[in-house]
N, C-alpha and C positions, 0 to 999 in steps of 0.2 A: 451096835455102836461100841467102839473099842475103848478099853481102859489100858493104861500103861503100867499096871501093877508089876513090881519086880524090876522096873527099869528106872534109871536115873532120869527123871523127866525134866525137861528144860522148856523154855518158850518155843524153841525150834521143834522139839519132839511133840509138843502139844499141837503146834500148827500142822505138823505132818499127820497126826491122828485126826484132827479136824478135817483136813483135806481128804483123807481116806474115807471118813464117815460121809462126807458130802458126796463123794463119788458113788459110794455104795447105796446111798438113799436118793440119789438124784432123780431117778425115774418117778419117785413119789413126790419129792419136794419141788421138782422143777428147777432146782438150784444145784446141779452137779459140781459146779465150781463156784466157790464163794468169791465175792469181789475183793480186789486188792485192798480197798479202803477198809472193809471189815476185818480182813486178816491183819492189816497194819494196826488197827485199833486193838485187836486181841493181843498182838505182840507188845504194844506200847503200855498196856495196863499191867502193873506189877501184881499178879494174882496173889502172891505170898503176903501182900499187905492186907488182904481181905479175908484171910483164914486164921483160925486160932493158931497160936504159937506152936502147939504140939503137932499141928498138921502142916507146918511150913514145908517140910520135905516132900509133901504130897501135892503141893500147890499146883504144879503143872501136869499132873496126871489128868487124863481125860475122863474125869469122874466127878460126881457130886460129893460134897463134904458137909458135915454138920457144922452149923454156926451157932448152935444153942437155941433155946426157946422152941425146940421142935421144928426148926427151920434149917434149910440147906443153902449152900452156894451151888448153883446149877453146874452140871457137866459143861466144860468149855464148848463142846460141839453144839449143845443145845443153845447156849448163850449166843454163839456165832450165828447159828441158823435163824434164831428168832430175830436177831439184829438185822440179818440179811433180808428177812421177809418184810421188815419195816421200810426198806429202801430209804434210809436216812440221808438227807442232804444237809450240808453245812448250814447252820442257822435254823434248822427245823425245830419246832416246838413239840416236845415229846412228853407224854404223861406215862409214868411208870407206876404200876400198881404192885406193890410188894418190893420195897427197897432191899430188905434183907440186910446183907453186909455192905451193900453199895457197889458191888462188882459190876453188875449189869449197867448201873447208872454211869460208872466210870467209862465203860466201853462206849456208851452212847455219847458221852461228853467228848471222848477221843475222836469221834466222828464229826464233832463241831456242833452237836445239838445242844439246845437249852432244855434241860430236863427238870420237870416237876415230878417228884417222887413221893408216894404215900406208903407208909408202913404202919400196920395196925398194932404191932408190938412196940410200945413206946421206948423201951430200952434199946431195941435194935435201931429204931429211927434216930435216937440221939447219938448212938455210937457211929452209925453210918454217916450222919451229917458231920460229925467231928473228923472222921477219917477222910472223907472226901475233901473237906476244907484243908486239912493238913497236907493232902497230896496235891493241892492246887486246882481242884476241879471246881472253879468258881461259878461255872454256869449251871451247877446242880443246886436245886432247892429241895430240901427234904422236910416233911412234916409228918407227925403221927396222925393217923386218921383212917377212916374206913374207905378203902380203895374202891369198893363197889359203888360208892356215891360219886367217885371221880373228884375233880377239882374245878367246879363250874366257873368260878371267877377267873380262872386262867384259860378257859376254853375260848375258841376251838383249838384243837391240837392237830398237827400234821400226822402224828402217829401215837398209838397207845399200845403199850406192852404190859401184859399181865403175867406175873411170874409165880402164880399159884393157880390151882385148878378150880374153875367155876363150874357149878352144876349146869348153868346156862349162861349165855352171854349177857352181862349186865346191861340193861337198856340205857342207863345213865351214861355209860361209856360210849355207846354208839351215838347218843345225842351230842356228846362233846367232841366228836370227830368233825373236822371240816369235810366238805365234799371232796372226794378223792383221797381222803385220809385212810390210813391202814391201822387195823386193830389186830394184834397177834395175841392169842389167848388159848390156853389149854382148857378144854371143856370135857367134863365127865365126872363120875362119882369119885368121892374121896376114897383113898385106900386101894384103888384099882388102876386100870389103864385109862388114860384120857386121850382125846384127839386134839392135836395141835391144829388150830384153825387160823386162817388169815382172812380177814374181812376187809373189803374195800367199800367205802361209803359212796353211794350213787346220788345223783342230783335229786331224786325223789325221796331220799332218806333211807331207802332200803340198802341192804348190803349184799354184795357179791361175795360168796363164801367159798373158800378152798380148804378142804381137809388135807393136812400135810402129812403128819406122822403120828403113830401112837407114842405117847409119852407118859411119864409118871411124875406128878408134882404133888407137893403138900397142898392141902385144901385152902381155898380162898375163904377167909372168915369175914364176919361182919355182914350187914345187910341181909338180904334173903338168899340163902344158899340153896 
């Protein structure tokens, strides 16, 4: 997956890099071309508003960046792909586990979703909530909490996205999906390569699972890891 280091990156060059990564990984992901809706959402969200001031010049490079507290803002291609795999429709109810800086939250909101987002690092949750409110993403609700437990009082969800690596798929999240709902989650050990998985909940409560790509995420904390 390409970075644009050494190039003056813009929203347009970011989208070009995303499209190229999608083509190159399409045989594994099943998504060689991302939807216009997802690409429009990626273009609409001002990524520079979600990174540290010292990283503003790097905001549209196709790479992850540190946001402090040992956390990162994910590579734009990974954000776009995970969003694509959720198949978000306007009005969908989405649970996000791992708000971070709120960038993925904003992309989901730009698609018309109502997003309930959990962040275990309280200062990040507070900062993300304030940032999203200031930018006008009124359909985002952020709270500090253990994402592995989900948000049962708001369930069921049409989709759940986990932006940190779980050792195994958290059962509480599967339980909070509606039938036909999608769960996108990186699964594997901390500090190594994980497998990005897409699960679709069936009528009997089991999940149909697709392994998509190798990825590298910070570990999901809280609950049973």
